[in-house]
PyMOL CGO cylinders between C-alpha atoms (Angstrom):
from pymol import cmd
from pymol.cgo import CYLINDER

trace = [
    CYLINDER, -15.05, 9.32, -3.81, -14.36, 11.29, -0.66, 0.3, 1, 1, 1, 1, 1, 1,
    CYLINDER, -14.36, 11.29, -0.66, -12.63, 9.74, 2.93, 0.3, 1, 1, 1, 1, 1, 1,
    CYLINDER, -12.63, 9.74, 2.93, -15.74, 7.06, 4.77, 0.3, 1, 1, 1, 1, 1, 1,
    CYLINDER, -15.74, 7.06, 4.77, -14.96, 8.77, 8.43, 0.3, 1, 1, 1, 1, 1, 1,
    CYLINDER, -14.96, 8.77, 8.43, -17.10, 6.32, 9.68, 0.3, 1, 1, 1, 1, 1, 1,
    CYLINDER, -17.10, 6.32, 9.68, -14.62, 3.36, 7.97, 0.3, 1, 1, 1, 1, 1, 1,
    CYLINDER, -14.62, 3.36, 7.97, -11.18, 5.41, 9.00, 0.3, 1, 1, 1, 1, 1, 1,
    CYLINDER, -11.18, 5.41, 9.00, -12.55, 5.41, 12.42, 0.3, 1, 1, 1, 1, 1, 1,
    CYLINDER, -12.55, 5.41, 12.42, -13.22, 1.66, 12.79, 0.3, 1, 1, 1, 1, 1, 1,
    CYLINDER, -13.22, 1.66, 12.79, -10.63, 1.12, 11.44, 0.3, 1, 1, 1, 1, 1, 1,
    CYLINDER, -10.63, 1.12, 11.44, -8.90, 2.87, 14.29, 0.3, 1, 1, 1, 1, 1, 1,
    CYLINDER, -8.90, 2.87, 14.29, -11.00, 1.77, 16.45, 0.3, 1, 1, 1, 1, 1, 1,
    CYLINDER, -11.00, 1.77, 16.45, -9.22, -1.87, 16.28, 0.3, 1, 1, 1, 1, 1, 1,
    CYLINDER, -9.22, -1.87, 16.28, -6.44, -0.77, 17.15, 0.3, 1, 1, 1, 1, 1, 1,
    CYLINDER, -6.44, -0.77, 17.15, -7.90, 0.38, 20.68, 0.3, 1, 1, 1, 1, 1, 1,
    CYLINDER, -7.90, 0.38, 20.68, -5.41, -2.30, 22.59, 0.3, 1, 1, 1, 1, 1, 1,
    CYLINDER, -5.41, -2.30, 22.59, -2.48, -1.84, 20.61, 0.3, 1, 1, 1, 1, 1, 1,
    CYLINDER, -2.48, -1.84, 20.61, 0.19, 0.59, 22.52, 0.3, 1, 1, 1, 1, 1, 1,
    CYLINDER, 0.19, 0.59, 22.52, 0.53, 4.02, 23.05, 0.3, 1, 1, 1, 1, 1, 1,
    CYLINDER, 0.53, 4.02, 23.05, 2.73, 4.83, 19.88, 0.3, 1, 1, 1, 1, 1, 1,
    CYLINDER, 2.73, 4.83, 19.88, 1.14, 1.48, 18.03, 0.3, 1, 1, 1, 1, 1, 1,
    CYLINDER, 1.14, 1.48, 18.03, -2.28, 4.04, 17.81, 0.3, 1, 1, 1, 1, 1, 1,
    CYLINDER, -2.28, 4.04, 17.81, -0.53, 6.93, 17.98, 0.3, 1, 1, 1, 1, 1, 1,
    CYLINDER, -0.53, 6.93, 17.98, 0.79, 6.07, 13.88, 0.3, 1, 1, 1, 1, 1, 1,
    CYLINDER, 0.79, 6.07, 13.88, -2.52, 4.63, 12.58, 0.3, 1, 1, 1, 1, 1, 1,
    CYLINDER, -2.52, 4.63, 12.58, -4.04, 8.50, 13.48, 0.3, 1, 1, 1, 1, 1, 1,
    CYLINDER, -4.04, 8.50, 13.48, -0.90, 9.67, 11.45, 0.3, 1, 1, 1, 1, 1, 1,
    CYLINDER, -0.90, 9.67, 11.45, -1.53, 7.01, 8.97, 0.3, 1, 1, 1, 1, 1, 1,
    CYLINDER, -1.53, 7.01, 8.97, -5.03, 7.68, 8.72, 0.3, 1, 1, 1, 1, 1, 1,
    CYLINDER, -5.03, 7.68, 8.72, -4.34, 11.78, 8.12, 0.3, 1, 1, 1, 1, 1, 1,
    CYLINDER, -4.34, 11.78, 8.12, -2.08, 10.99, 5.42, 0.3, 1, 1, 1, 1, 1, 1,
    CYLINDER, -2.08, 10.99, 5.42, -1.95, 8.38, 3.31, 0.3, 1, 1, 1, 1, 1, 1,
    CYLINDER, -1.95, 8.38, 3.31, -5.02, 9.54, 0.61, 0.3, 1, 1, 1, 1, 1, 1,
    CYLINDER, -5.02, 9.54, 0.61, -7.88, 6.88, 1.85, 0.3, 1, 1, 1, 1, 1, 1,
    CYLINDER, -7.88, 6.88, 1.85, -10.04, 8.73, -0.45, 0.3, 1, 1, 1, 1, 1, 1,
    CYLINDER, -10.04, 8.73, -0.45, -8.44, 8.05, -3.46, 0.3, 1, 1, 1, 1, 1, 1,
    CYLINDER, -8.44, 8.05, -3.46, -7.77, 4.10, -2.81, 0.3, 1, 1, 1, 1, 1, 1,
    CYLINDER, -7.77, 4.10, -2.81, -10.68, 3.72, -1.56, 0.3, 1, 1, 1, 1, 1, 1,
    CYLINDER, -10.68, 3.72, -1.56, -11.85, 4.77, -5.52, 0.3, 1, 1, 1, 1, 1, 1,
    CYLINDER, -11.85, 4.77, -5.52, -9.21, 3.02, -7.12, 0.3, 1, 1, 1, 1, 1, 1,
    CYLINDER, -9.21, 3.02, -7.12, -11.10, -0.50, -5.22, 0.3, 1, 1, 1, 1, 1, 1,
    CYLINDER, -11.10, -0.50, -5.22, -13.86, 0.76, -6.51, 0.3, 1, 1, 1, 1, 1, 1,
    CYLINDER, -13.86, 0.76, -6.51, -15.62, -1.80, -8.34, 0.3, 1, 1, 1, 1, 1, 1,
    CYLINDER, -15.62, -1.80, -8.34, -12.64, -4.93, -7.53, 0.3, 1, 1, 1, 1, 1, 1,
    CYLINDER, -12.64, -4.93, -7.53, -13.42, -7.84, -5.47, 0.3, 1, 1, 1, 1, 1, 1,
    CYLINDER, -13.42, -7.84, -5.47, -12.23, -10.80, -4.27, 0.3, 1, 1, 1, 1, 1, 1,
    CYLINDER, -12.23, -10.80, -4.27, -8.58, -11.81, -2.89, 0.3, 1, 1, 1, 1, 1, 1,
    CYLINDER, -8.58, -11.81, -2.89, -6.09, -8.74, -2.27, 0.3, 1, 1, 1, 1, 1, 1,
    CYLINDER, -6.09, -8.74, -2.27, -2.86, -9.30, -2.26, 0.3, 1, 1, 1, 1, 1, 1,
    CYLINDER, -2.86, -9.30, -2.26, -0.82, -6.42, 0.47, 0.3, 1, 1, 1, 1, 1, 1,
    CYLINDER, -0.82, -6.42, 0.47, 2.92, -6.19, -0.33, 0.3, 1, 1, 1, 1, 1, 1,
    CYLINDER, 2.92, -6.19, -0.33, 5.12, -4.62, 2.13, 0.3, 1, 1, 1, 1, 1, 1,
    CYLINDER, 5.12, -4.62, 2.13, 1.99, -2.98, 4.71, 0.3, 1, 1, 1, 1, 1, 1,
    CYLINDER, 1.99, -2.98, 4.71, 3.02, -2.66, 7.32, 0.3, 1, 1, 1, 1, 1, 1,
    CYLINDER, 3.02, -2.66, 7.32, 0.30, -2.36, 10.02, 0.3, 1, 1, 1, 1, 1, 1,
    CYLINDER, 0.30, -2.36, 10.02, -2.05, -3.06, 7.90, 0.3, 1, 1, 1, 1, 1, 1,
    CYLINDER, -2.05, -3.06, 7.90, -4.52, 0.02, 7.56, 0.3, 1, 1, 1, 1, 1, 1,
    CYLINDER, -4.52, 0.02, 7.56, -4.48, 1.03, 4.72, 0.3, 1, 1, 1, 1, 1, 1,
    CYLINDER, -4.48, 1.03, 4.72, -5.49, -3.06, 3.81, 0.3, 1, 1, 1, 1, 1, 1,
    CYLINDER, -5.49, -3.06, 3.81, -8.19, -2.59, 6.91, 0.3, 1, 1, 1, 1, 1, 1,
    CYLINDER, -8.19, -2.59, 6.91, -9.51, 0.69, 5.28, 0.3, 1, 1, 1, 1, 1, 1,
    CYLINDER, -9.51, 0.69, 5.28, -10.20, -0.42, 1.78, 0.3, 1, 1, 1, 1, 1, 1,
    CYLINDER, -10.20, -0.42, 1.78, -12.22, -4.33, 4.01, 0.3, 1, 1, 1, 1, 1, 1,
    CYLINDER, -12.22, -4.33, 4.01, -14.02, -1.25, 5.38, 0.3, 1, 1, 1, 1, 1, 1,
    CYLINDER, -14.02, -1.25, 5.38, -15.16, 0.29, 2.31, 0.3, 1, 1, 1, 1, 1, 1,
    CYLINDER, -15.16, 0.29, 2.31, -14.66, -2.49, 0.14, 0.3, 1, 1, 1, 1, 1, 1,
    CYLINDER, -14.66, -2.49, 0.14, -16.71, -6.00, 2.18, 0.3, 1, 1, 1, 1, 1, 1,
    CYLINDER, -16.71, -6.00, 2.18, -16.32, -8.16, -1.15, 0.3, 1, 1, 1, 1, 1, 1,
    CYLINDER, -16.32, -8.16, -1.15, -12.13, -7.71, -0.07, 0.3, 1, 1, 1, 1, 1, 1,
    CYLINDER, -12.13, -7.71, -0.07, -10.77, -10.70, 1.27, 0.3, 1, 1, 1, 1, 1, 1,
    CYLINDER, -10.77, -10.70, 1.27, -7.35, -9.26, 2.26, 0.3, 1, 1, 1, 1, 1, 1,
    CYLINDER, -7.35, -9.26, 2.26, -3.27, -11.00, 2.56, 0.3, 1, 1, 1, 1, 1, 1,
    CYLINDER, -3.27, -11.00, 2.56, -1.21, -9.13, 2.88, 0.3, 1, 1, 1, 1, 1, 1,
    CYLINDER, -1.21, -9.13, 2.88, 2.91, -9.46, 3.39, 0.3, 1, 1, 1, 1, 1, 1,
    CYLINDER, 2.91, -9.46, 3.39, 5.27, -7.83, 5.46, 0.3, 1, 1, 1, 1, 1, 1,
    CYLINDER, 5.27, -7.83, 5.46, 8.93, -8.67, 6.96, 0.3, 1, 1, 1, 1, 1, 1,
    CYLINDER, 8.93, -8.67, 6.96, 8.69, -7.27, 10.21, 0.3, 1, 1, 1, 1, 1, 1,
    CYLINDER, 8.69, -7.27, 10.21, 7.47, -10.07, 12.62, 0.3, 1, 1, 1, 1, 1, 1,
    CYLINDER, 7.47, -10.07, 12.62, 5.91, -7.76, 14.92, 0.3, 1, 1, 1, 1, 1, 1,
    CYLINDER, 5.91, -7.76, 14.92, 3.53, -6.45, 12.73, 0.3, 1, 1, 1, 1, 1, 1,
    CYLINDER, 3.53, -6.45, 12.73, 2.99, -9.76, 12.59, 0.3, 1, 1, 1, 1, 1, 1,
    CYLINDER, 2.99, -9.76, 12.59, 2.22, -10.19, 15.70, 0.3, 1, 1, 1, 1, 1, 1,
    CYLINDER, 2.22, -10.19, 15.70, 0.29, -6.69, 16.48, 0.3, 1, 1, 1, 1, 1, 1,
    CYLINDER, 0.29, -6.69, 16.48, -1.89, -7.57, 13.71, 0.3, 1, 1, 1, 1, 1, 1,
    CYLINDER, -1.89, -7.57, 13.71, -3.00, -11.38, 14.75, 0.3, 1, 1, 1, 1, 1, 1,
    CYLINDER, -3.00, -11.38, 14.75, -3.56, -9.80, 18.24, 0.3, 1, 1, 1, 1, 1, 1,
    CYLINDER, -3.56, -9.80, 18.24, -6.16, -7.09, 16.21, 0.3, 1, 1, 1, 1, 1, 1,
    CYLINDER, -6.16, -7.09, 16.21, -7.54, -9.04, 13.83, 0.3, 1, 1, 1, 1, 1, 1,
    CYLINDER, -7.54, -9.04, 13.83, -10.95, -9.83, 15.41, 0.3, 1, 1, 1, 1, 1, 1,
    CYLINDER, -10.95, -9.83, 15.41, -11.72, -6.44, 15.57, 0.3, 1, 1, 1, 1, 1, 1,
    CYLINDER, -11.72, -6.44, 15.57, -10.72, -7.05, 10.94, 0.3, 1, 1, 1, 1, 1, 1,
    CYLINDER, -10.72, -7.05, 10.94, -11.40, -10.89, 10.04, 0.3, 1, 1, 1, 1, 1, 1,
    CYLINDER, -11.40, -10.89, 10.04, -10.33, -10.12, 6.74, 0.3, 1, 1, 1, 1, 1, 1,
    CYLINDER, -10.33, -10.12, 6.74, -7.44, -8.94, 7.40, 0.3, 1, 1, 1, 1, 1, 1,
    CYLINDER, -7.44, -8.94, 7.40, -4.94, -11.25, 7.38, 0.3, 1, 1, 1, 1, 1, 1,
    CYLINDER, -4.94, -11.25, 7.38, -1.53, -10.36, 7.61, 0.3, 1, 1, 1, 1, 1, 1,
    CYLINDER, -1.53, -10.36, 7.61, 1.75, -13.38, 6.74, 0.3, 1, 1, 1, 1, 1, 1,
    CYLINDER, 1.75, -13.38, 6.74, 5.83, -12.38, 7.81, 0.3, 1, 1, 1, 1, 1, 1,
    CYLINDER, 5.83, -12.38, 7.81, 7.38, -12.30, 4.56, 0.3, 1, 1, 1, 1, 1, 1,
    CYLINDER, 7.38, -12.30, 4.56, 9.56, -10.22, 2.25, 0.3, 1, 1, 1, 1, 1, 1,
    CYLINDER, 9.56, -10.22, 2.25, 7.38, -8.04, -0.64, 0.3, 1, 1, 1, 1, 1, 1,
    CYLINDER, 7.38, -8.04, -0.64, 10.17, -8.79, -2.86, 0.3, 1, 1, 1, 1, 1, 1,
    CYLINDER, 10.17, -8.79, -2.86, 10.62, -12.47, -3.18, 0.3, 1, 1, 1, 1, 1, 1,
    CYLINDER, 10.62, -12.47, -3.18, 7.36, -14.08, -1.53, 0.3, 1, 1, 1, 1, 1, 1,
    CYLINDER, 7.36, -14.08, -1.53, 6.05, -16.91, -3.26, 0.3, 1, 1, 1, 1, 1, 1,
    CYLINDER, 6.05, -16.91, -3.26, 2.69, -17.65, -2.02, 0.3, 1, 1, 1, 1, 1, 1,
    CYLINDER, 2.69, -17.65, -2.02, 0.56, -19.96, -2.55, 0.3, 1, 1, 1, 1, 1, 1,
    CYLINDER, 0.56, -19.96, -2.55, -2.60, -18.68, -5.54, 0.3, 1, 1, 1, 1, 1, 1,
    CYLINDER, -2.60, -18.68, -5.54, -3.29, -16.30, -8.04, 0.3, 1, 1, 1, 1, 1, 1,
    CYLINDER, -3.29, -16.30, -8.04, -5.27, -12.97, -6.75, 0.3, 1, 1, 1, 1, 1, 1,
    CYLINDER, -5.27, -12.97, -6.75, -7.64, -10.81, -8.09, 0.3, 1, 1, 1, 1, 1, 1,
    CYLINDER, -7.64, -10.81, -8.09, -5.80, -7.28, -7.04, 0.3, 1, 1, 1, 1, 1, 1,
    CYLINDER, -5.80, -7.28, -7.04, -2.93, -7.04, -5.40, 0.3, 1, 1, 1, 1, 1, 1,
    CYLINDER, -2.93, -7.04, -5.40, -1.48, -4.04, -3.65, 0.3, 1, 1, 1, 1, 1, 1,
    CYLINDER, -1.48, -4.04, -3.65, 1.86, -1.49, -2.90, 0.3, 1, 1, 1, 1, 1, 1,
    CYLINDER, 1.86, -1.49, -2.90, 1.15, 1.36, -1.08, 0.3, 1, 1, 1, 1, 1, 1,
    CYLINDER, 1.15, 1.36, -1.08, 4.46, 2.84, -0.17, 0.3, 1, 1, 1, 1, 1, 1,
    CYLINDER, 4.46, 2.84, -0.17, 6.95, 0.08, -0.58, 0.3, 1, 1, 1, 1, 1, 1,
    CYLINDER, 6.95, 0.08, -0.58, 8.74, 1.26, -3.65, 0.3, 1, 1, 1, 1, 1, 1,
    CYLINDER, 8.74, 1.26, -3.65, 10.83, 4.19, -2.42, 0.3, 1, 1, 1, 1, 1, 1,
    CYLINDER, 10.83, 4.19, -2.42, 12.51, 1.81, 1.03, 0.3, 1, 1, 1, 1, 1, 1,
    CYLINDER, 12.51, 1.81, 1.03, 14.00, -0.42, -1.72, 0.3, 1, 1, 1, 1, 1, 1,
    CYLINDER, 14.00, -0.42, -1.72, 16.57, 0.37, -3.36, 0.3, 1, 1, 1, 1, 1, 1,
    CYLINDER, 16.57, 0.37, -3.36, 15.70, 0.12, -7.47, 0.3, 1, 1, 1, 1, 1, 1,
    CYLINDER, 15.70, 0.12, -7.47, 16.53, -3.83, -7.81, 0.3, 1, 1, 1, 1, 1, 1,
    CYLINDER, 16.53, -3.83, -7.81, 13.88, -4.27, -5.53, 0.3, 1, 1, 1, 1, 1, 1,
    CYLINDER, 13.88, -4.27, -5.53, 11.63, -2.11, -6.85, 0.3, 1, 1, 1, 1, 1, 1,
    CYLINDER, 11.63, -2.11, -6.85, 11.60, -4.29, -9.96, 0.3, 1, 1, 1, 1, 1, 1,
    CYLINDER, 11.60, -4.29, -9.96, 12.09, -7.47, -8.16, 0.3, 1, 1, 1, 1, 1, 1,
    CYLINDER, 12.09, -7.47, -8.16, 8.65, -6.81, -6.39, 0.3, 1, 1, 1, 1, 1, 1,
    CYLINDER, 8.65, -6.81, -6.39, 6.85, -5.79, -10.03, 0.3, 1, 1, 1, 1, 1, 1,
    CYLINDER, 6.85, -5.79, -10.03, 7.02, -8.81, -10.73, 0.3, 1, 1, 1, 1, 1, 1,
    CYLINDER, 7.02, -8.81, -10.73, 6.34, -10.26, -7.39, 0.3, 1, 1, 1, 1, 1, 1,
    CYLINDER, 6.34, -10.26, -7.39, 3.50, -7.89, -7.88, 0.3, 1, 1, 1, 1, 1, 1,
    CYLINDER, 3.50, -7.89, -7.88, 2.18, -9.57, -11.90, 0.3, 1, 1, 1, 1, 1, 1,
    CYLINDER, 2.18, -9.57, -11.90, 3.31, -13.17, -10.84, 0.3, 1, 1, 1, 1, 1, 1,
    CYLINDER, 3.31, -13.17, -10.84, 0.92, -13.33, -8.42, 0.3, 1, 1, 1, 1, 1, 1,
    CYLINDER, 0.92, -13.33, -8.42, -2.58, -11.41, -10.57, 0.3, 1, 1, 1, 1, 1, 1,
    CYLINDER, -2.58, -11.41, -10.57, -4.74, -13.64, -12.03, 0.3, 1, 1, 1, 1, 1, 1,
    CYLINDER, -4.74, -13.64, -12.03, -5.19, -12.90, -15.95, 0.3, 1, 1, 1, 1, 1, 1,
    CYLINDER, -5.19, -12.90, -15.95, -7.74, -9.53, -15.83, 0.3, 1, 1, 1, 1, 1, 1,
    CYLINDER, -7.74, -9.53, -15.83, -6.54, -8.57, -12.16, 0.3, 1, 1, 1, 1, 1, 1,
    CYLINDER, -6.54, -8.57, -12.16, -5.84, -5.06, -11.10, 0.3, 1, 1, 1, 1, 1, 1,
    CYLINDER, -5.84, -5.06, -11.10, -2.93, -3.69, -9.28, 0.3, 1, 1, 1, 1, 1, 1,
    CYLINDER, -2.93, -3.69, -9.28, -2.61, -0.48, -7.38, 0.3, 1, 1, 1, 1, 1, 1,
    CYLINDER, -2.61, -0.48, -7.38, 0.80, 1.21, -7.14, 0.3, 1, 1, 1, 1, 1, 1,
    CYLINDER, 0.80, 1.21, -7.14, 0.96, 3.86, -4.66, 0.3, 1, 1, 1, 1, 1, 1,
    CYLINDER, 0.96, 3.86, -4.66, 3.86, 5.92, -3.52, 0.3, 1, 1, 1, 1, 1, 1,
    CYLINDER, 3.86, 5.92, -3.52, 5.67, 9.20, -4.10, 0.3, 1, 1, 1, 1, 1, 1,
    CYLINDER, 5.67, 9.20, -4.10, 7.30, 10.37, -6.71, 0.3, 1, 1, 1, 1, 1, 1,
    CYLINDER, 7.30, 10.37, -6.71, 10.25, 13.06, -6.69, 0.3, 1, 1, 1, 1, 1, 1,
    CYLINDER, 10.25, 13.06, -6.69, 9.18, 16.23, -7.30, 0.3, 1, 1, 1, 1, 1, 1,
    CYLINDER, 9.18, 16.23, -7.30, 8.42, 19.14, -6.67, 0.3, 1, 1, 1, 1, 1, 1,
    CYLINDER, 8.42, 19.14, -6.67, 11.97, 19.32, -4.43, 0.3, 1, 1, 1, 1, 1, 1,
    CYLINDER, 11.97, 19.32, -4.43, 10.16, 20.60, -1.29, 0.3, 1, 1, 1, 1, 1, 1,
    CYLINDER, 10.16, 20.60, -1.29, 7.78, 17.80, -1.27, 0.3, 1, 1, 1, 1, 1, 1,
    CYLINDER, 7.78, 17.80, -1.27, 10.86, 15.23, -1.79, 0.3, 1, 1, 1, 1, 1, 1,
    CYLINDER, 10.86, 15.23, -1.79, 12.67, 16.68, 0.90, 0.3, 1, 1, 1, 1, 1, 1,
    CYLINDER, 12.67, 16.68, 0.90, 9.84, 16.60, 3.35, 0.3, 1, 1, 1, 1, 1, 1,
    CYLINDER, 9.84, 16.60, 3.35, 9.21, 13.14, 2.51, 0.3, 1, 1, 1, 1, 1, 1,
    CYLINDER, 9.21, 13.14, 2.51, 13.11, 12.07, 3.05, 0.3, 1, 1, 1, 1, 1, 1,
    CYLINDER, 13.11, 12.07, 3.05, 12.73, 14.01, 6.26, 0.3, 1, 1, 1, 1, 1, 1,
    CYLINDER, 12.73, 14.01, 6.26, 9.08, 12.02, 7.85, 0.3, 1, 1, 1, 1, 1, 1,
    CYLINDER, 9.08, 12.02, 7.85, 10.35, 8.81, 7.15, 0.3, 1, 1, 1, 1, 1, 1,
    CYLINDER, 10.35, 8.81, 7.15, 13.92, 9.81, 8.55, 0.3, 1, 1, 1, 1, 1, 1,
    CYLINDER, 13.92, 9.81, 8.55, 11.62, 10.20, 11.68, 0.3, 1, 1, 1, 1, 1, 1,
    CYLINDER, 11.62, 10.20, 11.68, 9.34, 7.32, 10.99, 0.3, 1, 1, 1, 1, 1, 1,
    CYLINDER, 9.34, 7.32, 10.99, 10.61, 4.02, 9.39, 0.3, 1, 1, 1, 1, 1, 1,
    CYLINDER, 10.61, 4.02, 9.39, 14.83, 5.20, 10.14, 0.3, 1, 1, 1, 1, 1, 1,
    CYLINDER, 14.83, 5.20, 10.14, 18.44, 6.64, 8.94, 0.3, 1, 1, 1, 1, 1, 1,
    CYLINDER, 18.44, 6.64, 8.94, 17.63, 4.23, 5.95, 0.3, 1, 1, 1, 1, 1, 1,
    CYLINDER, 17.63, 4.23, 5.95, 17.79, 6.26, 2.47, 0.3, 1, 1, 1, 1, 1, 1,
    CYLINDER, 17.79, 6.26, 2.47, 14.74, 6.66, 0.51, 0.3, 1, 1, 1, 1, 1, 1,
    CYLINDER, 14.74, 6.66, 0.51, 14.93, 5.58, -3.30, 0.3, 1, 1, 1, 1, 1, 1,
    CYLINDER, 14.93, 5.58, -3.30, 10.99, 7.34, -4.56, 0.3, 1, 1, 1, 1, 1, 1,
    CYLINDER, 10.99, 7.34, -4.56, 11.44, 8.19, -9.04, 0.3, 1, 1, 1, 1, 1, 1,
    CYLINDER, 11.44, 8.19, -9.04, 8.71, 9.73, -11.28, 0.3, 1, 1, 1, 1, 1, 1,
    CYLINDER, 8.71, 9.73, -11.28, 6.23, 7.62, -11.13, 0.3, 1, 1, 1, 1, 1, 1,
    CYLINDER, 6.23, 7.62, -11.13, 6.35, 8.19, -15.21, 0.3, 1, 1, 1, 1, 1, 1,
    CYLINDER, 6.35, 8.19, -15.21, 9.84, 5.38, -14.35, 0.3, 1, 1, 1, 1, 1, 1,
    CYLINDER, 9.84, 5.38, -14.35, 7.92, 3.41, -12.14, 0.3, 1, 1, 1, 1, 1, 1,
    CYLINDER, 7.92, 3.41, -12.14, 5.52, 2.81, -14.77, 0.3, 1, 1, 1, 1, 1, 1,
    CYLINDER, 5.52, 2.81, -14.77, 8.00, 1.04, -17.11, 0.3, 1, 1, 1, 1, 1, 1,
    CYLINDER, 8.00, 1.04, -17.11, 8.74, -0.76, -14.27, 0.3, 1, 1, 1, 1, 1, 1,
    CYLINDER, 8.74, -0.76, -14.27, 5.39, -2.93, -13.70, 0.3, 1, 1, 1, 1, 1, 1,
    CYLINDER, 5.39, -2.93, -13.70, 4.97, -2.37, -17.36, 0.3, 1, 1, 1, 1, 1, 1,
    CYLINDER, 4.97, -2.37, -17.36, 8.75, -4.35, -18.01, 0.3, 1, 1, 1, 1, 1, 1,
    CYLINDER, 8.75, -4.35, -18.01, 6.95, -7.30, -15.94, 0.3, 1, 1, 1, 1, 1, 1,
    CYLINDER, 6.95, -7.30, -15.94, 3.87, -7.67, -17.83, 0.3, 1, 1, 1, 1, 1, 1,
    CYLINDER, 3.87, -7.67, -17.83, 1.04, -5.48, -16.76, 0.3, 1, 1, 1, 1, 1, 1,
    CYLINDER, 1.04, -5.48, -16.76, -0.36, -3.22, -18.63, 0.3, 1, 1, 1, 1, 1, 1,
    CYLINDER, -0.36, -3.22, -18.63, -1.37, 0.57, -17.59, 0.3, 1, 1, 1, 1, 1, 1,
    CYLINDER, -1.37, 0.57, -17.59, -4.16, 2.05, -16.75, 0.3, 1, 1, 1, 1, 1, 1,
    CYLINDER, -4.16, 2.05, -16.75, -4.21, 4.85, -14.93, 0.3, 1, 1, 1, 1, 1, 1,
    CYLINDER, -4.21, 4.85, -14.93, -1.29, 7.15, -13.77, 0.3, 1, 1, 1, 1, 1, 1,
    CYLINDER, -1.29, 7.15, -13.77, -1.52, 10.11, -11.42, 0.3, 1, 1, 1, 1, 1, 1,
    CYLINDER, -1.52, 10.11, -11.42, -0.18, 12.63, -8.87, 0.3, 1, 1, 1, 1, 1, 1,
    CYLINDER, -0.18, 12.63, -8.87, -2.50, 12.70, -6.10, 0.3, 1, 1, 1, 1, 1, 1,
    CYLINDER, -2.50, 12.70, -6.10, -1.71, 15.17, -3.76, 0.3, 1, 1, 1, 1, 1, 1,
    CYLINDER, -1.71, 15.17, -3.76, -3.15, 19.01, -3.56, 0.3, 1, 1, 1, 1, 1, 1,
    CYLINDER, -3.15, 19.01, -3.56, -0.55, 21.91, -4.46, 0.3, 1, 1, 1, 1, 1, 1,
    CYLINDER, -0.55, 21.91, -4.46, -0.29, 22.92, -0.75, 0.3, 1, 1, 1, 1, 1, 1,
    CYLINDER, -0.29, 22.92, -0.75, 0.04, 19.48, 1.37, 0.3, 1, 1, 1, 1, 1, 1,
    CYLINDER, 0.04, 19.48, 1.37, 3.85, 18.49, 1.74, 0.3, 1, 1, 1, 1, 1, 1,
    CYLINDER, 3.85, 18.49, 1.74, 3.09, 14.13, 0.45, 0.3, 1, 1, 1, 1, 1, 1,
    CYLINDER, 3.09, 14.13, 0.45, 4.35, 14.10, -3.20, 0.3, 1, 1, 1, 1, 1, 1,
    CYLINDER, 4.35, 14.10, -3.20, 1.49, 10.82, -3.63, 0.3, 1, 1, 1, 1, 1, 1,
    CYLINDER, 1.49, 10.82, -3.63, 0.97, 9.40, -7.15, 0.3, 1, 1, 1, 1, 1, 1,
    CYLINDER, 0.97, 9.40, -7.15, -1.25, 6.60, -8.33, 0.3, 1, 1, 1, 1, 1, 1,
    CYLINDER, -1.25, 6.60, -8.33, -1.64, 3.96, -10.66, 0.3, 1, 1, 1, 1, 1, 1,
    CYLINDER, -1.64, 3.96, -10.66, -3.30, 1.19, -11.86, 0.3, 1, 1, 1, 1, 1, 1,
    CYLINDER, -3.30, 1.19, -11.86, -2.15, -1.47, -14.31, 0.3, 1, 1, 1, 1, 1, 1,
    CYLINDER, -2.15, -1.47, -14.31, -4.08, -4.53, -15.31, 0.3, 1, 1, 1, 1, 1, 1,
    CYLINDER, -4.08, -4.53, -15.31, -2.50, -7.77, -15.73, 0.3, 1, 1, 1, 1, 1, 1,
    CYLINDER, -2.50, -7.77, -15.73, -3.78, -8.63, -19.73, 0.3, 1, 1, 1, 1, 1, 1,
    CYLINDER, -3.78, -8.63, -19.73, -6.82, -11.39, -20.56, 0.3, 1, 1, 1, 1, 1, 1,
]
cmd.load_cgo(trace, "trace")
């Protein structure tokens, strides 16, 4: 599935009233995030989606555009981001951002799907374990969990990702792990692996991988 450029433009337009720095970040996120692969991963997924550590909900708004049956509840620690998303929510009404911690989230309800996109490398290994447990706990039986994060190889991509995050997110270290190691983390939380795949291209600097997991039942 190729990226839906019209959907990406609509997403960008939902931030039209945001500050210039936010609009620049959104434009960069739309370029860097593997939207085509994420959109394909959600093909056939419908109902309620929980997104953990969503930031400004750029990816979530894109998914809502290409999958019109999704209703998204997202969670992020940053109150300023929650306020900004809420102030622009009328432009993307099926995406709601709640303030909360992705590793301790206890919001109500079972979800048809959970997304963990580019959060895990910001968490230490124990936080990654906790996040996987939260994802599994909020999935209904048969529900789908999609994980998109960054691998540690090749080394030059890992170094690029490290400097990129330092520029965008600040000086905190990143905790990338091999995707097979992350599979083990989510399987320990009780999920079953359906897909484990690198989705980057050899000549691009981001070591994207994607996991698709399911809760039994």
